[in-house]
C-alpha positions, 0 to 999 in steps of 0.5 A: 408396250406401254404397261398400265397398272390397274387395280382398285379399292372400292366401297360405298360407306354409310356413317350412319351405319356403323352403330347398326351393324359395326363398322366394314372389315377387311374380310367383308372385302373379295379381293381379287388379284393378278390373273385371277383379276383378269379373269374375274372381270374380263368382258364384263360391264365393269370398271376393270372390264372397261379398263382392259377392253380399253388396253386391248384397244391400245394394244397396251399391256393391262398389268393387274395388281389387287382389287377389292369390293365389298358390298356398300355398307358401315363406313370402314375400320380403319385397320381395315384400310390399312391392311387393304391398302398395304396388299394393293401397293405390295402387289402394285409394287412387285409388278415394276414400273408402269406408264400409265395407272388406272384405278377402280374406286367409288368416291364416297369410301370412308373410314368411321372417323370420316376420313376419304379412303379414296382420298388415302389410296390416292395419296398412297399410289401417286407417292408410289408411281410419282409424279410423271406417270398420269392416274386415271380414276373412275368413279361411282356417280354416288361419289363425295368428290373433294378438290383433292381428287382432282389434285392426285389424279389427272383423270377424273371420270365418273359413271353417268348412268343410274343404273350403272349400265354405263360402267365400262364404257366410262371406264374406257374414256378414263383410260383413253384419256390416260393414254392419249396423255402418255402419248403426249396427245392430251394434256389433261386437267381436271377440275371439281366443284362441290355444291352445298347441297344433297340429293335423295337416289334419283335415277337417270331414267326420267326428271332431274337427274336425266336432264342433268345427265344430258347436260354433262353429255352436251358438255362432252360433246364440246371442243376440248372437253374430254369427259364431264360428270355430276357426281349426285354424291352419297347422301348417307354418310356425314362427312366433310367430302359429302355433296352433289359435285361437278367433274370436268377433264378439259384438254389444257385450258383450266378456265374452260373446266371451270366454266363448264363446272359452273354453268353445270352447278348453276343449273344444279342449283336452281332445280335442286327442288326437283330431286326431291322425291315422294316417299310412300310406306309399304303398307300403302304401296302394296294395296297400290300395286295390286290394284294396277291394271297389269302384272307383275309390279316390281316393288324396290325395298328402297331403305333396305336396299343393301346397295346403299349399306343397309343390312338386307334383313329388313321385313317391312315389305314383307309383312305389307305383302303377308298382310295383303295376302299378295301373290308374291316372290321376294329377293332376298332376305339375308338371314344365314341362320334361316338358310341353315335350318332350311338345309338341315330340313331339307327340301320339301319339309316345314321348318319353323323360322324367325325370318330377318329383323335382325338389326332393330327399327332397321330392319323391323321385327323378324317374321314368324311362320312355318315355311315350307322349303321349296329348293337350296341353291349355291346362290351363284349367279351372273349379272345380266344388266347392270355389271353384265357378265360379272359373277355374285355370290348370294352364298347358301340360298333358301327359297322359302314359301311363307303363306302366299310369298316365295321368299329367297333367304341368303347366306350373304347380304347382296343387292338384287339387280336382275331377276337372275337369283329368282330364277336361279330358285325356279321363280319365274317373276312374270308369273306373280303379281308383285315382285319385291326386290331388295334395291332402290334403283338399280333394279330397274335395269334388270327388271324392265323387261318383265315388270309392268310398273317399277315403284319404291317402297320406304320403310323405316330405316337409317337409309330412307330417301327422306335424306332430311330425317337423317340425325346429321350433327357433322357437315352435312348438317349445313347441306340443302336441304337439311339446312333449307337457308343454305345458299350457293354463292355467285361467282362474283362473291367469295366461295362459302365454304363446304364445312 
């Protein structure tokens, strides 16, 4: 029986958030190993869930090693990478010889010094298993994918959807190719082409991102093409790898992969201006949403999205809701001290709070109020849209009534993907005019069924969708649109270095 090692180290790392939040540490990661890994991910819409499903279809033994993931945040401390990688390799070395390696990586993992975490993992795993064992890596659509990734991994497949509702399906595709390679049915060759450009978070529900996805899907329908991904990149990092890229996996013919990459890259460059997004402040979004003909309108707190690495305690949108006496609910404000105060006071009590606002201008000032404690929970939910079936733990939570707004306050920082954390606290989003959530795009999948409209508010902060406003002093200062004069060379001209 074919033995497939399953492992992962997943983090989306913002170099701009290190000074705001401090570097991410090993203690910030949730780690699953051995049988616990299988129990946590089996039958879920996740990368590991897809790998396990593929192993079952191929009658292969999925051999779980270790999987570590932290909420997107500041770039990693160097010792965090060392500790986690040592644990992963130790687990992997103990399972014995394997025929295939299936890795769950992000693609935009970085240390505070700008080193690619994903490359560190790939190099170490390749050194451990040798050159004869196929390695497949499934990456996030926002991966910053350098050439060396394709040089180490035999198969590189990324998500095509944003929200990432296709994680399991893309992982199954990556695993299928690796199993075919092992069986001698395919000779996968992966090629990556990076463009000197950045794009802000861009949903594939419509617009240029949807068109780019469709071009990748059309490429996958071509004879000999095994997988094709347009990687949007993660613009909130200033590292050498940070850029938009295209990765194509073909059966044997590298020239074919290069042609596909170039075709899609030329389209991306020609349409780069179509990826820019207008930004609107909470003070503009809230009154416009209140004048909508039907409710609820769901507002993503885009700049303070923990899914991009933000603190999750921003108050700009909450303050706008309170200023307009909006009949609203909000999930979640990350404030462990406020949760502790609510628990100490008890349900039904009134408690003074200084809510959120712990990270200066990135968060805004705290909201000072007397809040009514309406419920207290353990904060544990099971996701129903993205990562369907996977548990998510917000830590101890409290539902506080602050003015006209029901606010879920959480002990742990996390993006809000769907209504489950609201429902856990007795909040039916359909009964409110406005629903505010800490998310920039992923909430679209989870709230589409209840929302009359879905909009995004852009508060001040270091993770604005206006990506030209970030203080770039490193390699990304030379990327479009930060440098509007940046050129993408034509094939008959020498390739300019992506510094």
